[in-house]
Backbone as CSV, one residue per row, in Angstrom:
resi,resn,N_x,N_y,N_z,CA_x,CA_y,CA_z,C_x,C_y,C_z
1,MET,-86.617,-21.718,-42.775,-87.209,-20.581,-42.788,-87.198,-20.344,-40.878
2,LYS,-86.849,-19.093,-40.587,-86.702,-19.192,-39.212,-88.209,-19.218,-38.582
3,ARG,-88.485,-20.006,-37.417,-89.699,-19.807,-37.068,-89.922,-18.570,-36.172
4,GLY,-91.112,-17.980,-36.156,-91.673,-16.922,-35.616,-91.220,-15.778,-36.494
5,SER,-90.713,-15.901,-37.767,-90.321,-14.723,-38.292,-91.258,-14.276,-39.758
6,LEU,-92.325,-15.065,-39.924,-93.185,-14.910,-41.210,-94.045,-13.880,-40.633
7,VAL,-94.255,-12.845,-41.565,-95.235,-11.602,-41.803,-95.770,-11.767,-42.929
8,ARG,-97.191,-11.681,-42.673,-97.877,-11.651,-44.215,-98.662,-10.303,-44.153
9,HIS,-98.456,-9.352,-45.063,-99.149,-8.246,-45.068,-100.327,-8.280,-45.589
10,ALA,-101.201,-7.040,-45.089,-102.550,-6.940,-45.171,-103.033,-6.927,-46.920
11,ASP,-102.051,-6.730,-47.730,-102.197,-6.569,-49.195,-102.221,-7.832,-49.809
12,GLY,-102.037,-9.097,-48.986,-102.322,-10.469,-49.338,-101.196,-10.950,-50.281
13,SER,-100.270,-10.055,-50.712,-99.285,-10.610,-51.815,-97.800,-10.512,-51.126
14,THR,-97.621,-9.856,-50.136,-96.383,-9.410,-49.539,-95.995,-10.347,-48.367
15,LEU,-95.013,-11.157,-48.466,-94.407,-11.708,-47.344,-93.124,-11.433,-46.861
16,GLU,-92.826,-11.508,-45.606,-91.131,-11.144,-45.066,-90.994,-12.505,-43.988
17,PHE,-89.918,-12.867,-44.136,-89.325,-13.858,-43.063,-87.915,-13.762,-43.146
18,ASP,-87.524,-14.480,-42.087,-86.056,-14.597,-42.034,-85.553,-16.102,-42.517
19,VAL,-84.252,-16.139,-43.122,-83.651,-17.463,-43.725,-82.440,-17.393,-42.995
20,ILE,-82.352,-18.618,-42.214,-80.928,-19.048,-41.504,-79.953,-20.023,-42.334
21,ASP,-78.824,-19.547,-42.802,-78.103,-20.237,-43.721,-76.960,-21.197,-42.430
22,ARG,-76.877,-20.521,-41.480,-75.851,-21.254,-40.547,-76.253,-20.566,-38.939
23,PRO,-76.137,-20.912,-37.831,-76.227,-20.486,-36.787,-75.681,-18.875,-36.491
24,GLY,-76.621,-18.023,-36.123,-76.312,-16.569,-36.184,-76.230,-15.873,-37.080
25,ALA,-76.520,-16.636,-38.297,-76.527,-15.523,-39.809,-77.729,-15.758,-40.395
26,ALA,-78.592,-14.697,-40.132,-79.942,-14.648,-40.566,-80.039,-13.668,-41.898
27,VAL,-80.944,-13.833,-42.748,-81.170,-13.015,-43.968,-82.585,-12.763,-43.967
28,HIS,-82.947,-11.280,-43.998,-84.278,-11.024,-43.912,-84.738,-10.895,-45.529
29,VAL,-85.882,-11.803,-45.905,-86.316,-11.860,-47.097,-87.701,-11.084,-47.416
30,MET,-87.860,-10.372,-48.418,-89.271,-10.056,-48.817,-89.491,-10.322,-50.403
31,THR,-90.918,-10.836,-50.486,-91.399,-11.289,-51.671,-92.642,-11.021,-51.682
32,HIS,-93.153,-11.004,-52.993,-94.364,-10.705,-53.528,-95.060,-11.905,-54.522
33,SER,-94.115,-12.953,-54.418,-94.834,-14.068,-55.281,-95.600,-14.919,-54.322
34,VAL,-96.522,-15.575,-54.830,-97.368,-16.478,-54.317,-96.653,-17.918,-53.836
35,PRO,-96.675,-17.947,-52.406,-95.756,-19.097,-51.925,-96.200,-20.502,-52.065
36,PRO,-95.361,-21.309,-52.362,-95.912,-22.714,-52.441,-96.755,-23.335,-51.654
37,GLN,-97.341,-24.391,-52.114,-98.571,-25.034,-51.118,-97.826,-25.363,-49.710
38,MET,-96.762,-25.798,-49.863,-95.937,-26.429,-48.690,-95.294,-25.385,-47.676
39,PHE,-95.232,-24.227,-48.282,-94.451,-23.072,-47.582,-95.153,-23.025,-46.091
40,ARG,-94.376,-23.062,-45.101,-94.765,-22.817,-43.690,-93.519,-22.640,-42.804
41,GLU,-93.683,-22.129,-41.634,-92.596,-21.816,-40.639,-91.726,-23.204,-40.536
42,GLY,-90.178,-22.797,-40.456,-89.606,-24.097,-40.018,-89.148,-24.961,-41.390
43,ILE,-89.690,-24.711,-42.463,-89.461,-25.694,-43.611,-88.172,-24.986,-44.163
44,GLY,-87.375,-25.521,-44.983,-86.424,-25.103,-45.818,-86.902,-24.328,-46.955
45,VAL,-86.146,-23.404,-47.421,-86.500,-22.620,-48.667,-85.709,-22.223,-49.318
46,VAL,-85.793,-22.090,-50.634,-84.830,-21.674,-51.830,-85.167,-20.332,-52.275
47,VAL,-84.417,-19.393,-52.202,-85.255,-17.926,-52.793,-84.252,-17.591,-53.733
48,GLU,-84.628,-16.792,-54.962,-83.934,-16.290,-56.000,-84.209,-14.859,-55.941
49,GLY,-83.212,-13.851,-56.373,-83.836,-12.624,-56.296,-82.377,-11.782,-56.141
50,THR,-82.738,-10.634,-55.543,-81.420,-9.816,-55.278,-81.263,-9.061,-53.936
51,MET,-80.020,-9.095,-53.567,-79.791,-8.236,-52.226,-79.982,-6.929,-52.541
52,THR,-80.762,-6.170,-51.565,-80.975,-4.670,-51.713,-80.062,-3.842,-50.982
53,PRO,-79.780,-2.783,-51.585,-78.912,-1.478,-50.728,-79.498,-1.365,-49.095
54,ALA,-80.796,-1.449,-49.058,-81.481,-1.478,-47.772,-81.199,-2.669,-46.898
55,GLY,-80.486,-3.669,-47.247,-79.849,-4.856,-46.560,-80.820,-5.901,-46.577
56,HIS,-81.930,-5.802,-47.129,-82.783,-7.380,-47.423,-82.466,-7.753,-48.609
57,PHE,-82.998,-9.030,-48.748,-83.103,-10.107,-49.887,-84.599,-9.756,-50.395
58,GLU,-84.834,-9.169,-51.958,-85.952,-9.212,-52.606,-86.006,-10.277,-53.560
59,SER,-86.975,-11.235,-53.122,-87.231,-12.483,-53.613,-88.067,-12.466,-55.107
60,ARG,-87.424,-13.097,-56.245,-88.588,-12.837,-57.047,-89.269,-14.449,-57.160
61,ARG,-88.626,-15.412,-56.718,-89.017,-16.591,-56.852,-88.890,-17.483,-55.541
62,LEU,-89.880,-18.170,-54.930,-89.819,-18.918,-53.824,-90.125,-20.287,-53.705
63,MET,-89.170,-21.098,-53.191,-89.535,-22.466,-53.376,-89.360,-23.139,-52.294
64,VAL,-90.001,-24.206,-51.799,-89.604,-25.012,-50.445,-88.504,-26.082,-50.848
65,SER,-87.698,-26.417,-49.921,-86.747,-27.399,-49.913,-87.084,-28.693,-49.380
66,HIS,-87.213,-29.564,-49.709,-87.846,-30.885,-49.209,-87.090,-32.188,-49.684
67,SER,-86.970,-33.114,-48.872,-86.425,-34.313,-49.271,-87.083,-34.891,-50.443
68,ASN,-86.376,-35.734,-51.428,-87.135,-36.469,-52.433,-87.264,-38.135,-52.105
69,GLU,-87.181,-38.196,-50.653,-87.544,-39.452,-50.072,-88.824,-39.880,-49.880
70,TYR,-89.569,-40.496,-50.215,-91.135,-40.606,-49.779,-90.906,-41.728,-48.561
71,ARG,-91.821,-41.159,-47.900,-92.326,-42.233,-46.673,-93.643,-42.377,-46.591
72,ALA,-93.918,-43.608,-46.738,-95.354,-43.978,-46.418,-95.998,-43.831,-44.946
73,PRO,-97.178,-43.495,-45.045,-97.910,-43.074,-43.759,-97.732,-44.489,-42.918
74,ASP,-97.655,-44.414,-41.598,-97.665,-45.611,-40.784,-98.895,-46.332,-40.823
75,ALA,-100.133,-46.031,-40.861,-101.195,-46.682,-41.144,-100.955,-47.533,-42.266
76,TRP,-100.617,-46.995,-43.527,-100.307,-47.802,-44.634,-99.539,-48.853,-44.598
77,ILE,-98.361,-48.733,-43.917,-97.488,-49.799,-43.638,-98.210,-50.885,-42.738
78,ARG,-98.972,-50.679,-41.579,-99.463,-51.683,-40.967,-100.360,-52.224,-41.938
79,ARG,-101.114,-51.739,-42.634,-101.953,-52.743,-43.685,-101.282,-53.500,-44.473
80,MET,-100.336,-52.929,-45.217,-99.625,-53.767,-46.113,-98.952,-55.057,-45.050
81,ILE,-98.345,-54.865,-44.189,-97.820,-56.010,-43.297,-98.998,-57.101,-43.041
82,ALA,-100.308,-56.586,-42.612,-101.354,-57.629,-42.151,-101.467,-58.050,-43.463
83,PHE,-101.650,-57.533,-44.615,-102.037,-58.265,-45.757,-101.149,-59.305,-46.042
84,GLU,-99.899,-59.025,-46.222,-98.946,-59.909,-46.489,-98.810,-61.119,-45.513
85,ARG,-99.469,-61.204,-44.720,-99.663,-62.519,-43.645,-100.446,-63.553,-44.003
């Protein structure tokens, strides 16, 4: 999701934002679905829905795109190294 593009409507259930799939190509998205907990500006998103005649994408489902690779917190790694010594 493009940074700075997120608009939360006063009704509490409508979000608007832009998605960039390549440099210079943005698609405006509107959704009434509850965003995932990890949803924030700058994160990758996957939207399912329909392109409207008005030129924006009406999303029925909104998901965040993230790596499936787990990274342990630095503090945890330091404790494990100290424990192994």
